[in-house]
DSSP file (Angstrom, degrees, kcal/mol; ACC not computed):
  #  RESIDUE AA STRUCTURE BP1 BP2  ACC     N-H-->O    O-->H-N    N-H-->O    O-->H-N    TCO  KAPPA ALPHA  PHI   PSI    X-CA   Y-CA   Z-CA
    1    1 A M              0   0    0      0, 0.0     2,-0.3     0, 0.0     0, 0.0   0.000 360.0 360.0 360.0 127.1   -3.6  -34.0  -18.8
    2    2 A T        -     0   0    0      2,-0.0     2,-0.5     3,-0.0     3,-0.0  -0.759 360.0-120.6-104.7 148.3   -0.6  -32.0  -17.4
    3    3 A N    >   -     0   0    0     -2,-0.3     3,-1.8     1,-0.1     4,-0.3  -0.724  16.7-141.5 -82.7 128.5    0.5  -31.9  -13.8
    4    4 A E  T 3  S+     0   0    0     -2,-0.5     3,-0.4     1,-0.3    -1,-0.1   0.686  99.8  59.9 -68.5 -16.1    0.4  -28.4  -12.5
    5    5 A N  T >  S+     0   0    0      1,-0.2     3,-0.9     2,-0.1    -1,-0.3   0.520  80.3  88.6 -85.7  -5.6    3.7  -28.9  -10.6
    6    6 A E  T <  S+     0   0    0     -3,-1.8    -1,-0.2     1,-0.2    -2,-0.1   0.873  91.9  41.1 -60.7 -38.9    5.6  -29.7  -13.8
    7    7 A N  T 3  S+     0   0    0     -3,-0.4     2,-0.3    -4,-0.3    -1,-0.2   0.441  94.9 101.0 -91.4  -0.5    6.6  -26.1  -14.4
    8    8 A K  S <  S-     0   0    0     -3,-0.9    17,-0.0    -4,-0.1    -3,-0.0  -0.656  70.4-128.5 -90.9 141.4    7.4  -25.1  -10.8
    9    9 A Q        -     0   0    0     -2,-0.3    15,-0.4     1,-0.1    -2,-0.1  -0.678  30.9-111.5 -83.2 137.0   10.9  -24.9   -9.6
   10   10 A P        -     0   0    0      0, 0.0     2,-0.3     0, 0.0    13,-0.2  -0.379  31.1-151.2 -67.5 147.8   11.6  -26.9   -6.4
   11   11 A A  E     -A   22   0A   0     11,-4.2    11,-2.8    -2,-0.1     2,-0.5  -0.889  11.7-123.8-118.6 150.7   12.3  -24.9   -3.3
   12   12 A K  E     -A   21   0A   0     -2,-0.3     2,-0.5     9,-0.2     9,-0.2  -0.820  23.8-170.6 -97.7 133.4   14.3  -25.9   -0.3
   13   13 A L  E     -A   20   0A   0      7,-2.9     7,-3.1    -2,-0.5     2,-0.6  -0.989   7.0-156.3-124.9 124.2   12.7  -25.8    3.1
   14   14 A I  E     +A   19   0A   0     -2,-0.5     2,-0.4     5,-0.2     5,-0.2  -0.906  16.7 170.9-109.2 120.8   14.8  -26.3    6.2
   15   15 A I  E >  S-A   18   0A   0      3,-2.5     3,-1.8    -2,-0.6    -2,-0.0  -0.991  72.2 -16.9-129.4 122.7   13.0  -27.5    9.4
   16   16 A D  T 3  S-     0   0    0     -2,-0.4    -1,-0.1     1,-0.3     3,-0.1   0.904 127.3 -52.9  49.3  49.2   15.0  -28.5   12.5
   17   17 A D  T 3  S+     0   0    0      1,-0.2     2,-0.5    -3,-0.0    -1,-0.3   0.586 114.9 116.3  65.8  12.4   18.3  -28.8   10.5
   18   18 A T  E <   -A   15   0A   0     -3,-1.8    -3,-2.5     2,-0.0     2,-0.5  -0.951  58.4-141.6-111.7 130.6   16.7  -31.1    7.9
   19   19 A T  E     -A   14   0A   0     -2,-0.5     2,-0.3    -5,-0.2    -5,-0.2  -0.786  19.0-174.1 -95.7 129.6   16.4  -29.9    4.3
   20   20 A Y  E     -A   13   0A   0     -7,-3.1    -7,-2.9    -2,-0.5     2,-0.5  -0.895  17.8-138.8-118.7 150.2   13.3  -30.8    2.4
   21   21 A E  E     +A   12   0A   0     -2,-0.3     2,-0.3    -9,-0.2    -9,-0.2  -0.942  38.6 146.7-110.2 129.6   12.6  -30.2   -1.3
   22   22 A T  E     -A   11   0A   0    -11,-2.8   -11,-4.2    -2,-0.5     2,-0.4  -0.873  41.3-118.7-147.6 175.0    9.1  -29.0   -2.1
   23   23 A T        -     0   0    0     -2,-0.3     2,-0.3   -13,-0.2   -18,-0.0  -0.974  24.4-137.1-123.0 144.3    7.1  -26.8   -4.5
   24   24 A Y        -     0   0    0    -15,-0.4   -15,-0.1    -2,-0.4     2,-0.1  -0.713  22.9-111.1 -97.6 149.2    5.0  -23.8   -3.5
   25   25 A T     >  -     0   0    0     -2,-0.3     4,-2.2     1,-0.1     5,-0.2  -0.357  27.0-114.8 -71.8 158.9    1.6  -23.0   -4.8
   26   26 A E  H  > S+     0   0    0      1,-0.2     4,-1.6     2,-0.2    -1,-0.1   0.891 117.9  55.3 -61.4 -39.8    1.1  -20.0   -7.1
   27   27 A K  H  4 S+     0   0    0      1,-0.2    -1,-0.2     2,-0.2     4,-0.2   0.911 108.4  48.3 -60.2 -42.9   -1.1  -18.4   -4.4
   28   28 A Y  H >4 S+     0   0    0      1,-0.2     3,-1.2     2,-0.2    -1,-0.2   0.906 110.1  51.3 -64.4 -42.2    1.7  -18.8   -1.8
   29   29 A Q  H 3< S+     0   0    0     -4,-2.2    -1,-0.2     1,-0.2    -2,-0.2   0.789 112.5  46.3 -67.5 -26.9    4.3  -17.4   -4.1
   30   30 A Q  T 3< S+     0   0    0     -4,-1.6    -1,-0.2    -5,-0.2    -2,-0.2   0.296  86.2 125.9 -98.6   9.5    2.2  -14.3   -4.8
   31   31 A R  S <  S-     0   0    0     -3,-1.2     2,-0.4    -4,-0.2    -3,-0.1  -0.218  71.7 -98.0 -66.5 158.0    1.3  -13.6   -1.2
   32   32 A K        -     0   0    0      1,-0.1    -1,-0.1     3,-0.0     3,-0.1  -0.641  44.2-116.6 -75.8 129.7    1.9  -10.2    0.4
   33   33 A Q        -     0   0    0     -2,-0.4     2,-0.1     1,-0.1    -1,-0.1  -0.354  33.7 -98.4 -67.8 147.0    5.1  -10.3    2.4
   34   34 A Y        -     0   0    0     -2,-0.0    -1,-0.1     1,-0.0     0, 0.0  -0.421  38.3-171.4 -67.0 135.3    4.9   -9.8    6.1
   35   35 A E        -     0   0    0     -2,-0.1     3,-0.1    -3,-0.1    -3,-0.0  -0.998  24.0-122.5-127.4 127.4    5.7   -6.3    7.4
   36   36 A P        -     0   0    0      0, 0.0     2,-0.1     0, 0.0     0, 0.0  -0.365  40.5 -94.1 -65.4 149.1    6.0   -5.6   11.1
   37   37 A E        -     0   0    0      1,-0.1     3,-0.0     2,-0.0     0, 0.0  -0.382  31.6-145.2 -64.5 138.2    3.6   -3.0   12.5
   38   38 A N    >   -     0   0    0      3,-0.2     3,-2.1     1,-0.1    -1,-0.1  -0.934   0.5-154.7-104.8 113.8    5.0    0.5   12.6
   39   39 A P  T 3  S+     0   0    0      0, 0.0    44,-0.2     0, 0.0    -1,-0.1   0.658  93.3  61.6 -65.5 -12.6    3.7    2.4   15.7
   40   40 A K  T 3  S+     0   0    0     42,-0.1    67,-2.9     1,-0.1     2,-0.6   0.467  89.7  77.6 -91.6  -1.4    4.2    5.7   13.9
   41   41 A H  E <  S-B  106   0B   0     -3,-2.1     2,-0.7    65,-0.2    65,-0.2  -0.934  71.6-156.8-107.7 110.8    1.8    4.8   11.1
   42   42 A I  E     -B  105   0B   0     63,-3.0    62,-3.2    -2,-0.6    63,-1.4  -0.789  19.3-179.1 -91.5 118.0   -1.8    5.2   12.3
   43   43 A K  E     -B  103   0B   0     -2,-0.7     2,-0.4    60,-0.2    60,-0.2  -0.811  34.7 -99.1-118.7 156.7   -4.1    3.0   10.2
   44   44 A A        -     0   0    0     58,-2.2    57,-3.2    -2,-0.3    58,-0.2  -0.596  25.3-163.6 -71.7 127.3   -7.8    2.4   10.2
   45   45 A F  S    S+     0   0    0     -2,-0.4    -1,-0.1    55,-0.2    55,-0.1   0.532  78.2  20.2 -89.1  -6.6   -8.6   -0.8   12.0
   46   46 A I  S    S-     0   0    0     53,-0.2    -1,-0.2    56,-0.1     2,-0.1  -0.975  94.6 -93.9-154.0 149.4  -12.1   -1.0   10.5
   47   47 A P        +     0   0    0      0, 0.0     2,-0.3     0, 0.0    26,-0.1  -0.444  68.6 118.7 -65.7 144.1  -13.7    0.6    7.4
   48   48 A G  E     -D   98   0C   0     50,-2.1    50,-3.1    24,-0.1     2,-0.4  -0.963  60.0 -74.0-177.1-166.9  -15.4    3.8    8.3
   49   49 A V  E     -DE  97  71C   0     22,-2.5    22,-3.2    -2,-0.3     2,-0.7  -0.963  37.6-124.1-119.2 131.5  -15.9    7.6    7.9
   50   50 A V  E     + E   0  70C   0     46,-2.6    45,-3.9    -2,-0.4    46,-0.3  -0.655  31.6 177.3 -74.3 113.1  -13.5   10.1    9.4
   51   51 A R  E     +     0   0C   0     18,-2.5     2,-0.3    -2,-0.7    -1,-0.2   0.817  62.4   0.3 -90.9 -34.5  -15.8   12.3   11.5
   52   52 A S  E     - E   0  69C   0     17,-1.1    17,-2.3    42,-0.1     2,-0.5  -0.991  53.3-147.8-154.1 150.5  -13.2   14.7   13.0
   53   53 A I  E     - E   0  68C   0     -2,-0.3    15,-0.2    15,-0.2    14,-0.1  -0.982  12.2-173.4-118.0 119.2   -9.4   15.2   12.9
   54   54 A N        +     0   0    0     13,-2.8     2,-0.3    -2,-0.5    14,-0.2   0.240  60.7  60.5-102.0  12.6   -8.1   16.5   16.2
   55   55 A V        -     0   0    0     12,-0.4     2,-0.3     6,-0.0    12,-0.0  -0.869  62.5-149.2-133.2 166.6   -4.5   17.3   15.3
   56   56 A R    >   -     0   0    0     -2,-0.3     3,-1.9     1,-0.0    31,-0.3  -0.921  39.7 -75.7-133.6 161.2   -2.7   19.5   12.8
   57   57 A L  T 3  S+     0   0    0     -2,-0.3    31,-0.2     1,-0.3     3,-0.1  -0.257 116.7  15.9 -56.1 138.0    0.6   19.1   10.9
   58   58 A G  T 3  S+     0   0    0     29,-2.7    -1,-0.3     1,-0.3     2,-0.2   0.372  89.9 140.4  80.6  -4.7    3.7   19.8   13.0
   59   59 A Q    <   -     0   0    0     -3,-1.9    28,-2.3    28,-0.1     2,-0.4  -0.513  51.2-130.4 -73.8 135.6    1.8   19.4   16.3
   60   60 A H  E     -G   86   0D   0     26,-0.2     2,-0.3    -2,-0.2    26,-0.3  -0.736  30.3-172.5 -84.5 132.3    3.6   17.5   19.1
   61   61 A I  E     -G   85   0D   0     24,-3.3    24,-2.3    -2,-0.4     2,-0.3  -0.894  14.3-138.4-125.0 155.5    1.4   14.8   20.6
   62   62 A S    >   -     0   0    0     -2,-0.3     3,-2.2    22,-0.2    19,-0.3  -0.749  41.7 -79.8-107.9 158.1    1.8   12.6   23.6
   63   63 A E  T 3  S+     0   0    0     -2,-0.3    21,-0.1     1,-0.3     3,-0.1  -0.343 119.7  25.2 -55.1 130.0    1.0    8.9   23.9
   64   64 A G  T 3  S+     0   0    0     17,-2.8    -1,-0.3     1,-0.3     2,-0.1   0.271  85.5 137.2  96.2 -10.7   -2.8    8.6   24.5
   65   65 A D    <   -     0   0    0     -3,-2.2    16,-2.7    16,-0.1     2,-0.4  -0.415  62.3-108.5 -66.8 144.6   -3.8   11.8   22.8
   66   66 A M  E     + F   0  80C   0     14,-0.2    14,-0.2     1,-0.2     3,-0.1  -0.633  36.7 178.3 -78.2 126.9   -6.8   11.6   20.6
   67   67 A L  E     -     0   0C   0     12,-3.3   -13,-2.8    -2,-0.4   -12,-0.4   0.876  58.4 -27.8 -93.7 -49.2   -5.9   11.9   16.9
   68   68 A L  E     -EF  53  79C   0     11,-1.1    11,-2.8   -15,-0.2     2,-0.5  -0.974  53.5-112.2-160.0 169.6   -9.2   11.5   15.2
   69   69 A I  E     -EF  52  78C   0    -17,-2.3   -18,-2.5    -2,-0.3   -17,-1.1  -0.964  24.4-166.4-114.4 127.1  -12.7    9.9   15.3
   70   70 A L  E     -EF  50  77C   0      7,-2.8     7,-2.4    -2,-0.5     2,-0.5  -0.958  10.4-149.7-114.3 116.3  -13.5    7.2   12.9
   71   71 A E  E     +EF  49  76C   0    -22,-3.2   -22,-2.5    -2,-0.6     2,-0.3  -0.747  25.7 162.7 -89.9 129.1  -17.2    6.3   12.6
   72   72 A A  E >   - F   0  75C   0      3,-2.6     3,-1.4    -2,-0.5   -24,-0.1  -0.981  65.2  -3.7-147.4 132.1  -18.0    2.7   11.8
   73   73 A M  T 3  S-     0   0    0     -2,-0.3     3,-0.1     1,-0.3    -1,-0.1   0.885 129.0 -56.6  52.6  44.5  -21.2    0.7   12.2
   74   74 A K  T 3  S+     0   0    0      1,-0.2     2,-0.4    -3,-0.0    -1,-0.3   0.670 116.5 112.3  63.2  21.0  -22.9    3.8   13.9
   75   75 A M  E <   -F   72   0C   0     -3,-1.4    -3,-2.6    -5,-0.0     2,-0.6  -0.970  65.3-133.1-123.0 140.3  -20.2    3.9   16.6
   76   76 A E  E     -F   71   0C   0     -2,-0.4     2,-0.6    -5,-0.2    -5,-0.2  -0.821  21.2-162.4 -92.5 120.2  -17.6    6.6   17.0
   77   77 A N  E     -F   70   0C   0     -7,-2.4    -7,-2.8    -2,-0.6     2,-0.6  -0.902   8.7-145.7-105.6 121.4  -14.1    5.1   17.5
   78   78 A R  E     -F   69   0C   0     -2,-0.6     2,-0.7    -9,-0.2    -9,-0.2  -0.766   9.4-149.4 -88.5 120.0  -11.5    7.4   19.0
   79   79 A L  E     -F   68   0C   0    -11,-2.8   -12,-3.3    -2,-0.6   -11,-1.1  -0.818  17.1-162.5 -92.9 119.7   -8.0    6.7   17.6
   80   80 A L  E     -F   66   0C   0     -2,-0.7   -14,-0.2   -14,-0.2   -15,-0.1  -0.706  27.3 -98.2-103.7 152.0   -5.4    7.5   20.2
   81   81 A A        -     0   0    0    -16,-2.7   -17,-2.8   -19,-0.3   -16,-0.1  -0.524  24.8-159.8 -68.7 124.4   -1.7    8.0   19.7
   82   82 A P  S    S+     0   0    0      0, 0.0     2,-0.3     0, 0.0    -1,-0.2   0.738  77.2  14.8 -76.5 -21.9    0.2    4.8   20.5
   83   83 A V  S    S-     0   0    0    -44,-0.2     2,-0.2   -21,-0.1   -19,-0.1  -0.942  87.3 -97.7-144.0 162.5    3.5    6.8   21.0
   84   84 A S        +     0   0    0     -2,-0.3     2,-0.3   -21,-0.1   -22,-0.2  -0.514  64.2 108.5 -78.4 153.2    4.6   10.4   21.5
   85   85 A G  E     -G   61   0D   0    -24,-2.3   -24,-3.3    -2,-0.2     2,-0.4  -0.987  62.9 -69.2 170.3-164.4    5.8   12.3   18.5
   86   86 A T  E     -G   60   0D   0     -2,-0.3    22,-2.3   -26,-0.3     2,-0.6  -0.948  46.4-108.1-121.2 140.8    5.1   15.0   16.0
   87   87 A I  E     +C  107   0B   0    -28,-2.3   -29,-2.7    -2,-0.4    20,-0.2  -0.572  40.4 170.6 -71.4 114.6    2.4   14.9   13.2
   88   88 A K  E     +     0   0B   0     18,-2.6     2,-0.3    -2,-0.6    19,-0.2   0.855  64.0   6.0 -91.7 -44.3    4.4   14.5   10.0
   89   89 A E  E     -C  106   0B   0     17,-1.8    17,-2.4   -33,-0.1     2,-0.5  -0.999  49.4-159.3-144.2 143.2    1.5   13.8    7.6
   90   90 A I  E     -C  105   0B   0     -2,-0.3    15,-0.2    15,-0.2    14,-0.1  -0.980  14.6-178.1-118.5 113.9   -2.3   13.7    7.7
   91   91 A L        +     0   0    0     13,-3.1     2,-0.3    -2,-0.5    14,-0.1   0.266  57.0  58.3-102.0  10.7   -3.5   11.6    4.8
   92   92 A V        -     0   0    0     12,-0.4     2,-0.3     6,-0.0     6,-0.0  -0.869  65.3-140.6-133.3 167.2   -7.3   11.9    5.2
   93   93 A E    >   -     0   0    0     -2,-0.3     3,-1.8     4,-0.1   -43,-0.3  -0.877  40.2 -80.6-124.8 160.1   -9.9   14.6    5.3
   94   94 A K  T 3  S+     0   0    0     -2,-0.3   -43,-0.2     1,-0.3     3,-0.1  -0.346 116.6  16.7 -59.5 138.8  -13.0   15.1    7.4
   95   95 A E  T 3  S+     0   0    0    -45,-3.9     2,-0.3     1,-0.3    -1,-0.3   0.487  91.0 142.1  73.5   8.2  -16.0   13.0    6.1
   96   96 A Q    <   -     0   0    0     -3,-1.8   -46,-2.6   -46,-0.3     2,-0.4  -0.615  49.8-131.7 -79.1 135.6  -13.7   10.8    3.9
   97   97 A M  E     -D   49   0C   0     -2,-0.3   -48,-0.2   -48,-0.2    -4,-0.1  -0.722  28.5-170.7 -83.9 136.3  -14.6    7.1    3.7
   98   98 A V  E     -D   48   0C   0    -50,-3.1   -50,-2.1    -2,-0.4     2,-0.1  -0.970  16.0-130.9-130.2 144.5  -11.6    4.9    4.3
   99   99 A P    >   -     0   0    0      0, 0.0     3,-1.6     0, 0.0   -55,-0.3  -0.384  47.3 -73.3 -82.9 169.3  -11.1    1.1    4.0
  100  100 A K  T 3  S+     0   0    0      1,-0.2   -55,-0.2   -55,-0.1     3,-0.1  -0.357 120.1  18.5 -60.1 141.8   -9.6   -1.2    6.6
  101  101 A H  T 3  S+     0   0    0    -57,-3.2    -1,-0.2     1,-0.3     2,-0.2   0.523  85.8 153.2  71.5  10.2   -5.8   -0.7    7.0
  102  102 A H    <   -     0   0    0     -3,-1.6   -58,-2.2   -58,-0.2     2,-0.4  -0.524  51.6-115.5 -70.1 133.6   -5.9    2.7    5.2
  103  103 A L  E     +B   43   0B   0     -2,-0.2   -60,-0.2   -60,-0.2     3,-0.1  -0.587  42.8 168.0 -72.7 121.7   -3.0    4.9    6.4
  104  104 A L  E     +     0   0B   0    -62,-3.2   -13,-3.1    -2,-0.4   -12,-0.4   0.864  58.0   8.7-101.6 -52.1   -4.5    7.9    8.2
  105  105 A I  E     -BC  42  90B   0    -63,-1.4   -63,-3.0   -15,-0.2     2,-0.4  -0.983  56.8-152.1-138.4 143.3   -1.7    9.7   10.0
  106  106 A V  E     -BC  41  89B   0    -17,-2.4   -18,-2.6    -2,-0.3   -17,-1.8  -0.973  13.4-161.3-117.6 131.4    2.1    9.5   10.0
  107  107 A L  E       C   0  87B   0    -67,-2.9   -20,-0.2    -2,-0.4   -67,-0.1  -0.720 360.0 360.0-103.4 157.2    4.2   10.5   13.1
  108  108 A E              0   0    0    -22,-2.3   -21,-0.1    -2,-0.3    -1,-0.1   0.363 360.0 360.0-121.2 360.0    7.9   11.3   13.2
């Protein structure tokens, strides 16, 4: 019987100026790295169907303008612009099904 920690390299962890030596699990080492939210990347907050797209490429939009309608669980969710900008990319089409966190629109 082998110990699963035998092949792992120890890692140094510093907490309150004290250094500890530990090993990380494989799941931890393969985790997706944290990325801060980009307000210019409009993503689906829930899986759904794009029912309408209310903007076009190159259009200038103001904070609060409606970008598109995403239908999910028989409800129409209006996605509003979090910041002012210009539509750089529209990455979906009307009636397209999208998963959660799918990139829909990019602003510049």
